Structure formats: structure tokens, C-alpha cells
N, C-alpha and C positions, 0 to 999 in steps of 0.2 A: 827141753822144747817148753816153751811158752804156750800157754792154753790159748786158743782161740777168744777173742772177746764174745761177750754174751747180749745181744743185743736187748735194748729195752723191750723192742714188738718188732715182729715178723710177719707179714701177711702168710695166711692159710692158703695152701694150695688145695683145691678140692680136685677130686675125681677124673671128674667127666667137663672140667673146664675145656680142655683143648678141643674135645670132640664137638662142643656146643658151640665154640667160635668159628671153628670150621664148617658146622651145619649153618652159621648165619653169615659166612662170608661168599659159600656155595650160592645161599637162598634170592642174592643181592639186594636183600633188605637190609640194610645197616643202618638205618636211621629209626628213630624211636618209634615206639606202641606198637611192636611187631609180638609174634608167639612168645618168644621169649619174656617181654615185659609183662604179659598176662600170666604166665606160669610163674613167675617172681612175685606179683603183687596177691597171688591167691596164695602162694604159701605163706607172705606176712599175714594176710588176715587169717590164717589158720594161726597163728602161732601167737599174735596181740590178740585175736577175738574181734578185730576193728573190722565192722562193715564193708570201707572201701578204703584199698591201698593206691596209690596213686604215686608210681616211681621219679623219681628228679634227678639232675645232676650233682645234688652235692644234700647234707643236711641243711646246710644253710639255703639252698633254694626251698626248702619246705619249710622253714623258718620263715623267710620273707613271703611265701605265698598265706602263712598263717596270717600274717600280720596284715597283707591286702586283704584279706578274706574278711577278717573283722573291722574292714573300713576304718582302721586308727587314720588319727589325723592331727594336726595341731592342737594344743591342749589337752588333748588326753593321755591318760598314764596308763604304764603296764608295770605293774614291780617285778621284780628279777633280781633274784639271788646275786650278791656281787662275786662268788666264787663261781664261776663259769665260763665259758670260751666267749671271746667278745663278738661272735655272731648272734650269741643269744639276745643282746642288747643292739647291736647294729643293725639285725632285721625290724626293730622297734623305730631306730632311729631314722631309718630310709622313708617311712610313713609322714615324721614329722611329729610324732607323738615324742613322750620323754621316758625312759627309762627310769625307776625310781629304784633304788639299789638298796636291798635290805640283808640280813644277816643269814649265818646260815647256823646250825646245829653241829656243835663241833663234834657230836659222837657219831654223826653218819658223811660232812659234808654237802646234805643237802638244805634245804629251803627250812629255816628256821617259822614253823608254822604261827608261832606267836608275833613274831616280827611283821611277817606276811599281814596277819588281822591288825595290826598296831598302824601299818603301812596304808590300809585303805582310804581315799578320800571317794566326795563326789567325781572326783577328775577320773577314779580307776577305772577301765575299761577293762584289762586283763591281768592274770596273773601268769606268768612262765614257771612252772615247776621244773627244775631241772634235778633229774634222777643221778645224780653225782654218784660212780663207779656202777650204777642201776640199782642204789639203794635209796627208794622211794621215800618221802617223807609220811606222814601221817594223813594218807588222803582221804580218809572220811572227813578229818576236819578240815582239810583244804577244799573239799566238794560243800562242807556247810558254809564256811565261810563263806566262799565264790557265792554260793544261790542265794544267802542272806542282803549279798551288797549287789548283786546282781552283776557277777563279775566273772567274764569268760576264763575258763580254764585252759592253756595249751601247754603240753607236756614238751618237754625236751628229753627225748627219750633216746638221744645219741649214745647214751652207755647202756641201756635199757632192754635191749632186745631179749626177750627170755623172760626177764624179771616180773615181780608180782608183789602186789600188797593184799595182805589179807586172803592170797589165794586168787585175785583178780591181776591179770597179767598188766603192767605197765603200757602206756600206748591207748590205752581202751577206756581211759577216766576223763581226757578233756573232751572238749568239742573238737578238739585239734589236736593232733602229735606228730612230732620230727623224728625221723629217725635219720639213722647215717652209716655210710657203707664205705667210710672212708679205710685206706688201708690198714690204719692201727685198731679198727675195730676186730670185734668178734666173728664178725661176716661181714666180707669185703669184697667190695669189685675195684679196687684203687681210690678212685672217687664216685660217688655216688648217695642217694638218699633215697626219702621217701615219705610222704604226707599221709597220715592217717586220718581220715576223715570220717568221724565217729558221730555227727551231728548230719543226718543224708539232706537236710534242706541247703546244704553247703555244698554238695559234689559238683551240681552243674555247674557254678559259677568256679568251682574250683579247676576243672575240667578245662574251662574257658581261659583262665588266667594261665594255666601252665602252658597252653597249646598258642602262646604269642598275642593272646587275646581274642580269640576266633573261637567259633563252633565247631573246628575241624575234628573235633571227636564225635558229635553227631552224624557229621556228615561220615565219617569212616564206618560206623553204625548202621547208616543207612536211613538214619532218622529225619535229614533233611538231603534235600538235592542238589546243593551247595554251600558253602560255607563262606563267612565274612568277619569281616574287624567288628567286635560289638561289645568290647570293656579293654581298660587295660591287661599288660600281660606282658609275658617274655616267654624266652625259649627255654624250658625248664625240665624238658626231656631229656632222658641219660638215650644215649645211644642203643641200639641194640646187643651190640657187642658187650658192651656193660651189663647188660640183663642176662644173658647167657652166663657171664662170669657167676653174675649174684645166683642165676636159677641153681647153676651147680653148686655152690656154696650153701644155700638154703637147703638142698638136699642133705647136705651133709652135717646140717645146722645140730642133731643129736650127738654125734661124735665131737664135733668142734665141743661142745659146752662139757661132755663127759670130761674130755682133756682137760680143760683150763680149771674144771673145779677142781680135780684131781692136784693139778700142780697149787691153787688156791688153798686147799685142805693140806697141803704138806707143806705151805708157808706157815699157816695158822698154828699148826700142829708145832713144826719143828721150832718157830721163834717165841713159842708161849715162853718156857724159863727163862732164855735170856731178856727178854721184855719186862718180866719180872725184877731182873737183877738189874735192869739199867734203867728202869723208870720211863720204858718207852709203850706208847700206846699202840696197839696192833688194831686192825680193823675188825668191826666186830659188829654186823649188822643185828637190829632188832627182829625178833622171832618173826613180825608179820611181815618184814620184808624177804622176801627170796630174792637174793642178787642172780647177775648172772655170771659171776665169774671175770667181769670184765676189767677190774684191776685188783692188787693187792696191794694195801697203802697202811704206811706206820705214820706215826708221830714220834720224833726223837723228844726228848725232855726240853730242850732250848733251842735256839734260830740255830747259835753257832755249832751245838752238837750235831743239827742236822746237815749243816755245811761238812763238817768234819767226816761224817759218815757217808754223804753223798763222795766227798775226795778217797776216803779208804775205798768205798765200791768201784769207783771206776780206776784208780791207780789196779786194782786186783781184774780190771776186763769186765766189768758186772754193769750194764747200760742201765742203772738207774738214774730215775730222773725226778722234779717236784713238778708243779703243776699250778698254773693260773696268779699272775698280778693280780690282786684283787681289782675288779671294774671301779670301784668307788672313788681309789686313789689312781685311776688311770688317765690319761693326759686325756683321751677320748672321754673317760667318763666323767671326767670334771668339767668336761667343756656340755656335751649331752645331757648328761644324768642328772639325776637329783637324789640326794642320800639324807633321808628326815631324819635319821637315828645314827649314831656309831656303831660298826660293824667289828666291835673284838674280836668276836671269834673268827669271822672271815680272815683276818687279820694273822691270829694265831696259826691256825690252821695252814696257813701258806707259807709262814715262817719254818713252821715243824715240818713239813709233811715230806717223805720218800714213798717212791713208789716204784717196786720191785719187778723186775723182767717177767709179763707172763704173757706166753703166745700159746697156740693149740700143737705146734711143731716143736716144742722145747722137749730134750732129751732128758731122761730122771739124772742122767749125772750131770746136765746144765743146773736142773733144780738142787741137789745136793752143793753143787759149787755155791752157789747163791747161797743157799743156807750158812753153808761152811764160813763163807765170806762175811756173812753180817752177824754169825756167832762170834768171830773175832775180833768185832769191835767191840771196845771197852772204854766207854766216856768217863765212867769213875771208878776208882779204886773199889772194888767188890769181894 
């Protein structure tokens, strides 16, 4: 009998999802900004320490709102690590501003702070700090460099709910931060996101942009007797159905994290000897960076050996994968962006990266099967 394939990722099912969905459907309030939107927002504020969380339809929506709130325009530049998902840069391009691609730290996959500092020019308006795998770069240095250059810090915290740098929650460092609740994330509602607003002076306008350019949020709170169109904007609200699922997920956050960390730790311990034998580098965050067990990655010794390892895992029914074609060498990146210096670490990381299955519902037997399959791979004679 052939073992069933182990998927790379599988959405977590929280205990109260169906009950909350039934409650929403019975209430007649299925559109955005209902009671469950409020509950999920308060839960996010508690986890991240951000003063304000605004739910959105996706992490992309949150990044777009951040770009609009910074009033980016043609001629402005935003520094972006080249190793990230496309929407980190696409949310800059839509304003007419230019993403400036810089290298990453090979040890973490996150922003190379020296490369950020070297790329700052008088046109730099912001830096997008992507916490890859929920592992933050040195945020003390990032904030110091940004402050000296009068550059806004925006955190792309799609991987980082529950992550910390120096004891402080990721998502609370920048003036704005974006969260994602896509089905592949630790906490998910299929498609969803949130904008964390740490600079309270931006909150009122953020509500307007999120509500189709109107002051409807103030109207719903009874602060005005009617609402009207007052600024640019779009429909960035998630439905109350999505918020209900997200609320149930956030209530299970501690349990989700405990299980994911147990799997992450099993990989780190179980592959250590194999990694030494094969010349493979395992994900090893610095002590200042508390990660949320969003991914477990390894770097094969070479690109061809990475491809061979992926083939080996897939043939055994283990859904491992790689991540991100570097943005600086992508079709859109070359068209819309600027790359002031080579990004060798990004190219190297992308070419050698393997990510192993990691999701909160994985059975112990599946984890052991992944470990056994990886350990069977021998790229060189040992």
C-alpha cells in the first residue's frame, strides 16, 4: 500500500469555525466590519502590540494601503529585498514609485541591513522590511538607519505573526505593517490580511482608503450623520464570514504555534547530523529573532543538488518546494524596478533553497516520514 502524499501546507481547522459561520449567516450581517471583524482586530492588537489593526481582504491589500498612506508617487523610491513575494514590490509600483531591490542576509533570508543602508538616496521614501520565515533582520539598526535618513519603515509581516526581535513583536516596529491570512499561513481564513497602524496619525485616513474613499467608518460609529466620498480608496474590507473564521483561528493561536514549533524542533534536531554529513545548511535564526515556525528551510550545497533533493522528496510523496524567483531578475522587476548593486546572496539563496512540509495538523508519523526521506538523500559519498 502506497503512503498518501504529504502536502507542503494544509489549512488549519479551528474548533469554533462552523459555529461562528452559522452565527454570521443567521445574523444577516455578512458584509464587512461586523462583530467578528472587531473581535479579530482586538486579538491581532493583543498578539502584535500594535495600537490599531484593520482587517483587509488580503496581505496584498494591506501593502497597497500602506503605499497609499505614505503618498508615494513617481520619482519616489522604496527599498525592497529582492527575495520576497511579488506583491511587496507591486504595491509600490501601483503608485508610480520605484522599488529598489537590495540583497538579503544569506543566514536568514531577510533584508541585508548593510545593503539597505547603502541603497538610501534622497529619493528614498520608505523601506519594506520582509521578515522572511518570520525571522526579522536587526530591527534596531533598521530603525536607526531609517530615522537618520527620514525613511518610513513598513513591515511585510506576512510570515511573522507571533515573531519577535529583541523581545518586541514583529509588526510593531514600522509606522505600518501588513499581515496575511492566506491559507498557507499559520493563522488563515482562506484569503485575508490586516494593516497594523502603529502611527496613530495615519489611522483616520487608513479607514477612509479602506472604505472606498469614504468616511463610512465614522458614520457607523455615530461620529457623523452621513458619509461621503472624500479621498481615493477601494473595497479593502473582508466579509464578516472571513472574519468569523479568522476569529476562531486566532482563538487557537497558542495551540497552532505549539504544534508548529514541535514540528520545527523535530526537523532541526532530526536533520542536524545529516546536514553536517552532506554540507547542507539548516535554518538557524539568531537568538534575538524569535521565529513563529512558519517555515523550515534548508540550503543544499549547490543548485543542482537542491533540484535533486526536491526530486527525491517528491518521488517519495513529500511535498517540499522552493520559493521566489528573485525580483531583481524577474520580467516585471527589470521593467519597473532598479537594482543599484548585485544581489549575490539572493541569487544563491533562491537557487539552493528547500522548504519542508510544516502545518499544525501534521501527524507525528508524517513528520517522521519527512525526516526519514530527507535523511535517505545522499548527494555525495559520506
